[in-house]
PQR file with spaces between the fields and no chain letter, atoms N, CA, C, O and H, PARSE charges and radii, in Angstrom:
ATOM       1  N    MET     1      91.645   83.731   90.109 -0.4000 1.5000
ATOM       2  CA   MET     1      91.160   82.971   91.237 -0.0000 2.0000
ATOM       3  C    MET     1      89.733   82.540   90.936  0.5500 1.7000
ATOM       4  O    MET     1      88.961   83.273   90.317 -0.5500 1.4000
ATOM       5  N    SER     2      89.414   81.381   91.370 -0.4000 1.5000
ATOM       6  CA   SER     2      88.075   80.809   91.141 -0.0000 2.0000
ATOM       7  C    SER     2      87.046   81.368   92.114  0.5500 1.7000
ATOM       8  O    SER     2      87.348   81.615   93.281 -0.5500 1.4000
ATOM       9  H    SER     2      90.041   80.786   91.873  0.4000 1.0000
ATOM      10  N    LYS     3      85.826   81.566   91.618 -0.4000 1.5000
ATOM      11  CA   LYS     3      84.718   82.009   92.476 -0.0000 2.0000
ATOM      12  C    LYS     3      84.282   80.884   93.416  0.5500 1.7000
ATOM      13  O    LYS     3      83.479   81.113   94.320 -0.5500 1.4000
ATOM      14  H    LYS     3      85.581   81.366   90.669  0.4000 1.0000
ATOM      15  N    ASP     4      84.799   79.684   93.215 -0.4000 1.5000
ATOM      16  CA   ASP     4      84.452   78.562   94.079 -0.0000 2.0000
ATOM      17  C    ASP     4      84.849   78.802   95.535  0.5500 1.7000
ATOM      18  O    ASP     4      84.265   78.205   96.439 -0.5500 1.4000
ATOM      19  H    ASP     4      85.452   79.498   92.480  0.4000 1.0000
ATOM      20  N    PHE     5      85.828   79.664   95.768 -0.4000 1.5000
ATOM      21  CA   PHE     5      86.234   79.953   97.151 -0.0000 2.0000
ATOM      22  C    PHE     5      85.080   80.624   97.902  0.5500 1.7000
ATOM      23  O    PHE     5      84.883   80.361   99.088 -0.5500 1.4000
ATOM      24  H    PHE     5      86.302   80.149   95.033  0.4000 1.0000
ATOM      25  N    GLY     6      84.330   81.470   97.238 -0.4000 1.5000
ATOM      26  CA   GLY     6      83.159   82.098   97.864 -0.0000 2.0000
ATOM      27  C    GLY     6      82.147   81.042   98.263  0.5500 1.7000
ATOM      28  O    GLY     6      81.564   81.109   99.345 -0.5500 1.4000
ATOM      29  H    GLY     6      84.489   81.684   96.275  0.4000 1.0000
ATOM      30  N    GLU     7      81.942   80.089   97.409 -0.4000 1.5000
ATOM      31  CA   GLU     7      81.027   78.967   97.690 -0.0000 2.0000
ATOM      32  C    GLU     7      81.494   78.214   98.931  0.5500 1.7000
ATOM      33  O    GLU     7      80.690   77.929   99.818 -0.5500 1.4000
ATOM      34  H    GLU     7      82.415   80.035   96.530  0.4000 1.0000
ATOM      35  N    LEU     8      82.772   77.892   99.002 -0.4000 1.5000
ATOM      36  CA   LEU     8      83.312   77.149  100.127 -0.0000 2.0000
ATOM      37  C    LEU     8      83.229   77.926  101.440  0.5500 1.7000
ATOM      38  O    LEU     8      82.906   77.366  102.488 -0.5500 1.4000
ATOM      39  H    LEU     8      83.425   78.124   98.282  0.4000 1.0000
ATOM      40  N    VAL     9      83.523   79.215  101.367 -0.4000 1.5000
ATOM      41  CA   VAL     9      83.588   80.026  102.598 -0.0000 2.0000
ATOM      42  C    VAL     9      82.200   80.375  103.086  0.5500 1.7000
ATOM      43  O    VAL     9      81.924   80.242  104.279 -0.5500 1.4000
ATOM      44  H    VAL     9      83.785   79.670  100.516  0.4000 1.0000
ATOM      45  N    PHE    10      81.311   80.820  102.201 -0.4000 1.5000
ATOM      46  CA   PHE    10      80.010   81.321  102.633 -0.0000 2.0000
ATOM      47  C    PHE    10      78.933   80.248  102.699  0.5500 1.7000
ATOM      48  O    PHE    10      78.219   80.156  103.698 -0.5500 1.4000
ATOM      49  H    PHE    10      81.536   80.927  101.232  0.4000 1.0000
ATOM      50  N    ARG    11      78.806   79.460  101.688 -0.4000 1.5000
ATOM      51  CA   ARG    11      77.704   78.477  101.665 -0.0000 2.0000
ATOM      52  C    ARG    11      78.039   77.210  102.459  0.5500 1.7000
ATOM      53  O    ARG    11      77.190   76.690  103.182 -0.5500 1.4000
ATOM      54  H    ARG    11      79.386   79.534  100.877  0.4000 1.0000
ATOM      55  N    GLN    12      79.254   76.722  102.327 -0.4000 1.5000
ATOM      56  CA   GLN    12      79.628   75.506  103.059 -0.0000 2.0000
ATOM      57  C    GLN    12      80.269   75.803  104.397  0.5500 1.7000
ATOM      58  O    GLN    12      80.562   74.896  105.175 -0.5500 1.4000
ATOM      59  H    GLN    12      79.943   77.145  101.740  0.4000 1.0000
ATOM      60  N    LYS    13      80.486   77.093  104.661 -0.4000 1.5000
ATOM      61  CA   LYS    13      81.016   77.575  105.959 -0.0000 2.0000
ATOM      62  C    LYS    13      82.356   76.945  106.342  0.5500 1.7000
ATOM      63  O    LYS    13      82.604   76.663  107.514 -0.5500 1.4000
ATOM      64  H    LYS    13      80.248   77.831  104.029  0.4000 1.0000
ATOM      65  N    LEU    14      83.212   76.729  105.351 -0.4000 1.5000
ATOM      66  CA   LEU    14      84.540   76.211  105.638 -0.0000 2.0000
ATOM      67  C    LEU    14      85.428   77.341  106.154  0.5500 1.7000
ATOM      68  O    LEU    14      85.333   78.474  105.682 -0.5500 1.4000
ATOM      69  H    LEU    14      83.010   76.958  104.399  0.4000 1.0000
ATOM      70  N    LEU    15      86.269   77.041  107.096 -0.4000 1.5000
ATOM      71  CA   LEU    15      87.139   78.042  107.705 -0.0000 2.0000
ATOM      72  C    LEU    15      88.135   78.558  106.677  0.5500 1.7000
ATOM      73  O    LEU    15      88.693   77.795  105.889 -0.5500 1.4000
ATOM      74  H    LEU    15      86.346   76.121  107.480  0.4000 1.0000
ATOM      75  N    SER    16      88.346   79.857  106.701 -0.4000 1.5000
ATOM      76  CA   SER    16      89.279   80.487  105.784 -0.0000 2.0000
ATOM      77  C    SER    16      89.938   81.660  106.493  0.5500 1.7000
ATOM      78  O    SER    16      89.285   82.379  107.250 -0.5500 1.4000
ATOM      79  H    SER    16      87.893   80.478  107.342  0.4000 1.0000
ATOM      80  N    VAL    17      91.204   81.852  106.257 -0.4000 1.5000
ATOM      81  CA   VAL    17      91.902   83.027  106.811 -0.0000 2.0000
ATOM      82  C    VAL    17      91.416   84.285  106.130  0.5500 1.7000
ATOM      83  O    VAL    17      91.358   85.340  106.761 -0.5500 1.4000
ATOM      84  H    VAL    17      91.735   81.268  105.643  0.4000 1.0000
ATOM      85  N    GLY    18      91.073   84.205  104.886 -0.4000 1.5000
ATOM      86  CA   GLY    18      90.578   85.318  104.115 -0.0000 2.0000
ATOM      87  C    GLY    18      90.620   84.938  102.636  0.5500 1.7000
ATOM      88  O    GLY    18      91.383   84.068  102.217 -0.5500 1.4000
ATOM      89  H    GLY    18      91.120   83.348  104.374  0.4000 1.0000
ATOM      90  N    VAL    19      89.775   85.621  101.857 -0.4000 1.5000
ATOM      91  CA   VAL    19      89.694   85.350  100.419 -0.0000 2.0000
ATOM      92  C    VAL    19      89.742   86.683   99.705  0.5500 1.7000
ATOM      93  O    VAL    19      89.082   87.640  100.109 -0.5500 1.4000
ATOM      94  H    VAL    19      89.155   86.328  102.197  0.4000 1.0000
ATOM      95  N    VAL    20      90.529   86.741   98.635 -0.4000 1.5000
ATOM      96  CA   VAL    20      90.585   87.930   97.784 -0.0000 2.0000
ATOM      97  C    VAL    20      90.137   87.519   96.388  0.5500 1.7000
ATOM      98  O    VAL    20      90.757   86.666   95.751 -0.5500 1.4000
ATOM      99  H    VAL    20      91.065   85.964   98.307  0.4000 1.0000
ATOM     100  N    LEU    21      89.054   88.134   95.919 -0.4000 1.5000
ATOM     101  CA   LEU    21      88.547   87.883   94.570 -0.0000 2.0000
ATOM     102  C    LEU    21      88.857   89.093   93.710  0.5500 1.7000
ATOM     103  O    LEU    21      88.440   90.210   94.016 -0.5500 1.4000
ATOM     104  H    LEU    21      88.551   88.827   96.436  0.4000 1.0000
ATOM     105  N    LEU    22      89.594   88.862   92.632 -0.4000 1.5000
ATOM     106  CA   LEU    22      89.948   89.932   91.705 -0.0000 2.0000
ATOM     107  C    LEU    22      88.932   89.962   90.571  0.5500 1.7000
ATOM     108  O    LEU    22      88.858   89.035   89.765 -0.5500 1.4000
ATOM     109  H    LEU    22      89.934   87.955   92.384  0.4000 1.0000
ATOM     110  N    ARG    23      88.154   91.032   90.518 -0.4000 1.5000
ATOM     111  CA   ARG    23      87.202   91.206   89.422 -0.0000 2.0000
ATOM     112  C    ARG    23      87.782   92.277   88.508  0.5500 1.7000
ATOM     113  O    ARG    23      87.379   93.439   88.549 -0.5500 1.4000
ATOM     114  H    ARG    23      88.214   91.785   91.173  0.4000 1.0000
ATOM     115  N    MET    24      88.720   91.866   87.698 -0.4000 1.5000
ATOM     116  CA   MET    24      89.460   92.794   86.841 -0.0000 2.0000
ATOM     117  C    MET    24      89.550   92.219   85.440  0.5500 1.7000
ATOM     118  O    MET    24      90.634   91.908   84.945 -0.5500 1.4000
ATOM     119  H    MET    24      89.047   90.921   87.665  0.4000 1.0000
ATOM     120  N    LYS    25      88.391   92.084   84.809 -0.4000 1.5000
ATOM     121  CA   LYS    25      88.329   91.507   83.463 -0.0000 2.0000
ATOM     122  C    LYS    25      89.234   92.268   82.499  0.5500 1.7000
ATOM     123  O    LYS    25      89.187   93.495   82.417 -0.5500 1.4000
ATOM     124  H    LYS    25      87.511   92.337   85.211  0.4000 1.0000
ATOM     125  N    GLY    26      90.041   91.530   81.788 -0.4000 1.5000
ATOM     126  CA   GLY    26      90.925   92.140   80.793 -0.0000 2.0000
ATOM     127  C    GLY    26      92.223   92.657   81.354  0.5500 1.7000
ATOM     128  O    GLY    26      93.086   93.092   80.592 -0.5500 1.4000
ATOM     129  H    GLY    26      90.079   90.533   81.854  0.4000 1.0000
ATOM     130  N    ALA    27      92.393   92.625   82.682 -0.4000 1.5000
ATOM     131  CA   ALA    27      93.632   93.120   83.287 -0.0000 2.0000
ATOM     132  C    ALA    27      94.769   92.109   83.058  0.5500 1.7000
ATOM     133  O    ALA    27      94.546   90.901   82.990 -0.5500 1.4000
ATOM     134  H    ALA    27      91.692   92.272   83.301  0.4000 1.0000
ATOM     135  N    THR    28      95.968   92.636   82.942 -0.4000 1.5000
ATOM     136  CA   THR    28      97.131   91.773   82.798 -0.0000 2.0000
ATOM     137  C    THR    28      97.510   91.208   84.163  0.5500 1.7000
ATOM     138  O    THR    28      97.029   91.672   85.197 -0.5500 1.4000
ATOM     139  H    THR    28      96.149   93.618   82.997  0.4000 1.0000
ATOM     140  N    GLY    29      98.363   90.222   84.150 -0.4000 1.5000
ATOM     141  CA   GLY    29      98.871   89.659   85.397 -0.0000 2.0000
ATOM     142  C    GLY    29      99.568   90.720   86.240  0.5500 1.7000
ATOM     143  O    GLY    29      99.433   90.750   87.463 -0.5500 1.4000
ATOM     144  H    GLY    29      98.754   89.845   83.310  0.4000 1.0000
ATOM     145  N    ALA    30     100.319   91.593   85.563 -0.4000 1.5000
ATOM     146  CA   ALA    30     101.039   92.665   86.269 -0.0000 2.0000
ATOM     147  C    ALA    30     100.060   93.634   86.927  0.5500 1.7000
ATOM     148  O    ALA    30     100.294   94.092   88.045 -0.5500 1.4000
ATOM     149  H    ALA    30     100.429   91.569   84.570  0.4000 1.0000
ATOM     150  N    GLN    31      98.966   93.946   86.235 -0.4000 1.5000
ATOM     151  CA   GLN    31      97.955   94.851   86.797 -0.0000 2.0000
ATOM     152  C    GLN    31      97.271   94.217   88.021  0.5500 1.7000
ATOM     153  O    GLN    31      97.012   94.889   89.019 -0.5500 1.4000
ATOM     154  H    GLN    31      98.776   93.574   85.326  0.4000 1.0000
ATOM     155  N    LYS    32      96.995   92.949   87.924 -0.4000 1.5000
ATOM     156  CA   LYS    32      96.377   92.234   89.058 -0.0000 2.0000
ATOM     157  C    LYS    32      97.333   92.180   90.241  0.5500 1.7000
ATOM     158  O    LYS    32      96.928   92.388   91.385 -0.5500 1.4000
ATOM     159  H    LYS    32      97.205   92.403   87.113  0.4000 1.0000
ATOM     160  N    ALA    33      98.592   91.902   89.964 -0.4000 1.5000
ATOM     161  CA   ALA    33      99.604   91.871   91.035 -0.0000 2.0000
ATOM     162  C    ALA    33      99.715   93.244   91.711  0.5500 1.7000
ATOM     163  O    ALA    33      99.828   93.336   92.934 -0.5500 1.4000
ATOM     164  H    ALA    33      98.921   91.734   89.034  0.4000 1.0000
ATOM     165  N    GLU    34      99.682   94.287   90.915 -0.4000 1.5000
ATOM     166  CA   GLU    34      99.753   95.659   91.477 -0.0000 2.0000
ATOM     167  C    GLU    34      98.520   95.951   92.337  0.5500 1.7000
ATOM     168  O    GLU    34      98.630   96.597   93.380 -0.5500 1.4000
ATOM     169  H    GLU    34      99.589   94.212   89.922  0.4000 1.0000
ATOM     170  N    ALA    35      97.353   95.480   91.904 -0.4000 1.5000
ATOM     171  CA   ALA    35      96.133   95.685   92.701 -0.0000 2.0000
ATOM     172  C    ALA    35      96.224   94.982   94.052  0.5500 1.7000
ATOM     173  O    ALA    35      95.810   95.534   95.071 -0.5500 1.4000
ATOM     174  H    ALA    35      97.264   94.956   91.057  0.4000 1.0000
ATOM     175  N    VAL    36      96.763   93.771   94.060 -0.4000 1.5000
ATOM     176  CA   VAL    36      96.935   93.019   95.310 -0.0000 2.0000
ATOM     177  C    VAL    36      97.971   93.734   96.191  0.5500 1.7000
ATOM     178  O    VAL    36      97.791   93.846   97.404 -0.5500 1.4000
ATOM     179  H    VAL    36      97.100   93.322   93.232  0.4000 1.0000
ATOM     180  N    LYS    37      99.037   94.207   95.579 -0.4000 1.5000
ATOM     181  CA   LYS    37     100.057   94.936   96.342 -0.0000 2.0000
ATOM     182  C    LYS    37      99.467   96.171   97.021  0.5500 1.7000
ATOM     183  O    LYS    37      99.734   96.425   98.195 -0.5500 1.4000
ATOM     184  H    LYS    37      99.183   94.117   94.594  0.4000 1.0000
ATOM     185  N    LYS    38      98.658   96.944   96.274 -0.4000 1.5000
ATOM     186  CA   LYS    38      98.008   98.121   96.833 -0.0000 2.0000
ATOM     187  C    LYS    38      97.032   97.743   97.925  0.5500 1.7000
ATOM     188  O    LYS    38      96.949   98.419   98.950 -0.5500 1.4000
ATOM     189  H    LYS    38      98.440   96.737   95.320  0.4000 1.0000
ATOM     190  N    LEU    39      96.298   96.674   97.715 -0.4000 1.5000
ATOM     191  CA   LEU    39      95.325   96.188   98.724 -0.0000 2.0000
ATOM     192  C    LEU    39      96.052   95.895  100.020  0.5500 1.7000
ATOM     193  O    LEU    39      95.644   96.374  101.078 -0.5500 1.4000
ATOM     194  H    LEU    39      96.365   96.124   96.883  0.4000 1.0000
ATOM     195  N    LEU    40      97.118   95.122   99.959 -0.4000 1.5000
ATOM     196  CA   LEU    40      97.833   94.736  101.168 -0.0000 2.0000
ATOM     197  C    LEU    40      98.523   95.919  101.833  0.5500 1.7000
ATOM     198  O    LEU    40      98.614   95.971  103.060 -0.5500 1.4000
ATOM     199  H    LEU    40      97.450   94.733   99.100  0.4000 1.0000
ATOM     200  N    LYS    41      99.007   96.866  101.042 -0.4000 1.5000
ATOM     201  CA   LYS    41      99.646   98.042  101.614 -0.0000 2.0000
ATOM     202  C    LYS    41      98.626   98.910  102.362  0.5500 1.7000
ATOM     203  O    LYS    41      98.907   99.406  103.453 -0.5500 1.4000
ATOM     204  H    LYS    41      98.932   96.824  100.045  0.4000 1.0000
ATOM     205  N    ALA    42      97.455   99.085  101.774 -0.4000 1.5000
ATOM     206  CA   ALA    42      96.444   99.965  102.355 -0.0000 2.0000
ATOM     207  C    ALA    42      95.612   99.278  103.431  0.5500 1.7000
ATOM     208  O    ALA    42      95.227   99.917  104.410 -0.5500 1.4000
ATOM     209  H    ALA    42      97.227   98.682  100.888  0.4000 1.0000
ATOM     210  N    TYR    43      95.325   97.979  103.265 -0.4000 1.5000
ATOM     211  CA   TYR    43      94.375   97.301  104.157 -0.0000 2.0000
ATOM     212  C    TYR    43      94.909   95.981  104.689  0.5500 1.7000
ATOM     213  O    TYR    43      94.116   95.136  105.103 -0.5500 1.4000
ATOM     214  H    TYR    43      95.637   97.460  102.470  0.4000 1.0000
ATOM     215  N    GLY    44      96.208   95.769  104.694 -0.4000 1.5000
ATOM     216  CA   GLY    44      96.779   94.489  105.055 -0.0000 2.0000
ATOM     217  C    GLY    44      96.178   93.855  106.307  0.5500 1.7000
ATOM     218  O    GLY    44      95.881   92.661  106.309 -0.5500 1.4000
ATOM     219  H    GLY    44      96.852   96.455  104.357  0.4000 1.0000
ATOM     220  N    GLY    45      95.997   94.627  107.358 -0.4000 1.5000
ATOM     221  CA   GLY    45      95.457   94.092  108.597 -0.0000 2.0000
ATOM     222  C    GLY    45      93.987   93.767  108.534  0.5500 1.7000
ATOM     223  O    GLY    45      93.483   93.013  109.366 -0.5500 1.4000
ATOM     224  H    GLY    45      96.238   95.597  107.357  0.4000 1.0000
ATOM     225  N    LYS    46      93.284   94.324  107.557 -0.4000 1.5000
ATOM     226  CA   LYS    46      91.835   94.110  107.465 -0.0000 2.0000
ATOM     227  C    LYS    46      91.464   92.904  106.606  0.5500 1.7000
ATOM     228  O    LYS    46      90.330   92.430  106.675 -0.5500 1.4000
ATOM     229  H    LYS    46      93.693   94.937  106.881  0.4000 1.0000
ATOM     230  N    VAL    47      92.380   92.408  105.812 -0.4000 1.5000
ATOM     231  CA   VAL    47      92.072   91.304  104.911 -0.0000 2.0000
ATOM     232  C    VAL    47      91.779   90.017  105.683  0.5500 1.7000
ATOM     233  O    VAL    47      90.905   89.243  105.292 -0.5500 1.4000
ATOM     234  H    VAL    47      93.301   92.794  105.755  0.4000 1.0000
ATOM     235  N    ARG    48      92.490   89.791  106.751 -0.4000 1.5000
ATOM     236  CA   ARG    48      92.285   88.571  107.542 -0.0000 2.0000
ATOM     237  C    ARG    48      90.841   88.529  108.055  0.5500 1.7000
ATOM     238  O    ARG    48      90.329   89.488  108.633 -0.5500 1.4000
ATOM     239  H    ARG    48      93.200   90.419  107.069  0.4000 1.0000
ATOM     240  N    GLY    49      90.219   87.389  107.820 -0.4000 1.5000
ATOM     241  CA   GLY    49      88.834   87.190  108.281 -0.0000 2.0000
ATOM     242  C    GLY    49      87.777   87.821  107.393  0.5500 1.7000
ATOM     243  O    GLY    49      86.614   87.929  107.784 -0.5500 1.4000
ATOM     244  H    GLY    49      90.635   86.611  107.351  0.4000 1.0000
ATOM     245  N    HIS    50      88.179   88.240  106.192 -0.4000 1.5000
ATOM     246  CA   HIS    50      87.235   88.863  105.284 -0.0000 2.0000
ATOM     247  C    HIS    50      87.274   88.252  103.873  0.5500 1.7000
ATOM     248  O    HIS    50      88.283   87.698  103.436 -0.5500 1.4000
ATOM     249  H    HIS    50      89.123   88.152  105.874  0.4000 1.0000
ATOM     250  N    PHE    51      86.161   88.374  103.203 -0.4000 1.5000
ATOM     251  CA   PHE    51      86.070   88.056  101.776 -0.0000 2.0000
ATOM     252  C    PHE    51      86.181   89.410  101.089  0.5500 1.7000
ATOM     253  O    PHE    51      85.306   90.260  101.250 -0.5500 1.4000
ATOM     254  H    PHE    51      85.342   88.824  103.558  0.4000 1.0000
ATOM     255  N    VAL    52      87.250   89.617  100.322 -0.4000 1.5000
ATOM     256  CA   VAL    52      87.518   90.912   99.717 -0.0000 2.0000
ATOM     257  C    VAL    52      87.342   90.816   98.203  0.5500 1.7000
ATOM     258  O    VAL    52      87.911   89.939   97.553 -0.5500 1.4000
ATOM     259  H    VAL    52      87.961   88.926  100.191  0.4000 1.0000
ATOM     260  N    VAL    53      86.550   91.728   97.657 -0.4000 1.5000
ATOM     261  CA   VAL    53      86.370   91.816   96.217 -0.0000 2.0000
ATOM     262  C    VAL    53      87.123   93.050   95.732  0.5500 1.7000
ATOM     263  O    VAL    53      86.856   94.165   96.180 -0.5500 1.4000
ATOM     264  H    VAL    53      86.088   92.441   98.185  0.4000 1.0000
ATOM     265  N    VAL    54      88.052   92.845   94.824 -0.4000 1.5000
ATOM     266  CA   VAL    54      88.882   93.938   94.307 -0.0000 2.0000
ATOM     267  C    VAL    54      88.486   94.196   92.852  0.5500 1.7000
ATOM     268  O    VAL    54      88.483   93.283   92.026 -0.5500 1.4000
ATOM     269  H    VAL    54      88.268   91.939   94.460  0.4000 1.0000
ATOM     270  N    THR    55      88.153   95.455   92.554 -0.4000 1.5000
ATOM     271  CA   THR    55      87.905   95.864   91.174 -0.0000 2.0000
ATOM     272  C    THR    55      88.956   96.936   90.833  0.5500 1.7000
ATOM     273  O    THR    55      89.787   97.291   91.669 -0.5500 1.4000
ATOM     274  H    THR    55      88.155   96.196   93.225  0.4000 1.0000
ATOM     275  N    ALA    56      88.903   97.430   89.622 -0.4000 1.5000
ATOM     276  CA   ALA    56      89.864   98.463   89.208 -0.0000 2.0000
ATOM     277  C    ALA    56      89.670   99.739   90.022  0.5500 1.7000
ATOM     278  O    ALA    56      90.602  100.533   90.153 -0.5500 1.4000
ATOM     279  H    ALA    56      88.227   97.141   88.944  0.4000 1.0000
ATOM     280  N    LYS    57      88.458   99.950   90.576 -0.4000 1.5000
ATOM     281  CA   LYS    57      88.168  101.209   91.246 -0.0000 2.0000
ATOM     282  C    LYS    57      88.047  101.117   92.772  0.5500 1.7000
ATOM     283  O    LYS    57      88.230  102.119   93.463 -0.5500 1.4000
ATOM     284  H    LYS    57      87.701   99.305   90.470  0.4000 1.0000
ATOM     285  N    LYS    58      87.744   99.934   93.302 -0.4000 1.5000
ATOM     286  CA   LYS    58      87.522   99.874   94.759 -0.0000 2.0000
ATOM     287  C    LYS    58      87.710   98.455   95.303  0.5500 1.7000
ATOM     288  O    LYS    58      87.880   97.489   94.560 -0.5500 1.4000
ATOM     289  H    LYS    58      87.596   99.120   92.740  0.4000 1.0000
ATOM     290  N    CYS    59      87.671   98.379   96.623 -0.4000 1.5000
ATOM     291  CA   CYS    59      87.733   97.093   97.350 -0.0000 2.0000
ATOM     292  C    CYS    59      86.535   97.036   98.276  0.5500 1.7000
ATOM     293  O    CYS    59      86.231   98.010   98.964 -0.5500 1.4000
ATOM     294  H    CYS    59      87.533   99.164   97.227  0.4000 1.0000
ATOM     295  N    ARG    60      85.855   95.902   98.297 -0.4000 1.5000
ATOM     296  CA   ARG    60      84.734   95.687   99.221 -0.0000 2.0000
ATOM     297  C    ARG    60      85.095   94.575  100.154  0.5500 1.7000
ATOM     298  O    ARG    60      85.668   93.567   99.739 -0.5500 1.4000
ATOM     299  H    ARG    60      86.102   95.111   97.738  0.4000 1.0000
ATOM     300  N    PHE    61      84.763   94.746  101.429 -0.4000 1.5000
ATOM     301  CA   PHE    61      85.101   93.774  102.472 -0.0000 2.0000
ATOM     302  C    PHE    61      83.811   93.223  103.079  0.5500 1.7000
ATOM     303  O    PHE    61      82.915   93.982  103.450 -0.5500 1.4000
ATOM     304  H    PHE    61      84.297   95.564  101.766  0.4000 1.0000
ATOM     305  N    ALA    62      83.728   91.913  103.173 -0.4000 1.5000
ATOM     306  CA   ALA    62      82.612   91.258  103.863 -0.0000 2.0000
ATOM     307  C    ALA    62      83.207   90.323  104.900  0.5500 1.7000
ATOM     308  O    ALA    62      84.011   89.457  104.554 -0.5500 1.4000
ATOM     309  H    ALA    62      84.456   91.297  102.872  0.4000 1.0000
ATOM     310  N    PRO    63      82.829   90.478  106.176 -0.5600 1.5000
ATOM     311  CA   PRO    63      83.388   89.613  107.195  0.2800 2.0000
ATOM     312  C    PRO    63      82.974   88.162  106.981  0.5500 1.7000
ATOM     313  O    PRO    63      81.850   87.875  106.567 -0.5500 1.4000
ATOM     314  N    ILE    64      83.896   87.259  107.269 -0.4000 1.5000
ATOM     315  CA   ILE    64      83.606   85.827  107.209 -0.0000 2.0000
ATOM     316  C    ILE    64      83.130   85.405  108.597  0.5500 1.7000
ATOM     317  O    ILE    64      83.850   85.555  109.584 -0.5500 1.4000
ATOM     318  H    ILE    64      84.809   87.492  107.605  0.4000 1.0000
ATOM     319  N    LYS    65      81.928   84.883  108.659 -0.4000 1.5000
ATOM     320  CA   LYS    65      81.368   84.485  109.962 -0.0000 2.0000
ATOM     321  C    LYS    65      82.238   83.452  110.631  0.5500 1.7000
ATOM     322  O    LYS    65      82.805   82.580  109.971 -0.5500 1.4000
ATOM     323  H    LYS    65      81.343   84.761  107.857  0.4000 1.0000
ATOM     324  N    GLY    66      82.345   83.548  111.936 -0.4000 1.5000
ATOM     325  CA   GLY    66      83.165   82.627  112.680 -0.0000 2.0000
ATOM     326  C    GLY    66      84.526   83.204  113.048  0.5500 1.7000
ATOM     327  O    GLY    66      85.264   82.623  113.844 -0.5500 1.4000
ATOM     328  H    GLY    66      81.884   84.256  112.472  0.4000 1.0000
ATOM     329  N    TRP    67      84.848   84.344  112.465 -0.4000 1.5000
ATOM     330  CA   TRP    67      86.130   85.000  112.736 -0.0000 2.0000
ATOM     331  C    TRP    67      86.049   85.966  113.897  0.5500 1.7000
ATOM     332  O    TRP    67      87.057   86.268  114.536 -0.5500 1.4000
ATOM     333  H    TRP    67      84.249   84.816  111.819  0.4000 1.0000
ATOM     334  N    PHE    68      84.845   86.452  114.172 -0.4000 1.5000
ATOM     335  CA   PHE    68      84.737   87.521  115.160 -0.0000 2.0000
ATOM     336  C    PHE    68      83.862   87.117  116.317  0.5500 1.7000
ATOM     337  O    PHE    68      83.662   87.902  117.244 -0.5500 1.4000
ATOM     338  H    PHE    68      84.026   86.206  113.654  0.4000 1.0000
């Protein structure tokens, strides 16, 4: 996924349901898919309205202004 989504959501303040940025350098497509699957299983309801950064070790959530 492109980091340009962060630019659009935060700097240009375009409306977004939510953004997930995978910071998993060197990970395979299957590993990235598994990370997204785990994210949605654990935090599915929290992703909406947030910019989520996923690494191999953790997930960080930042609210997108205008959602709350």
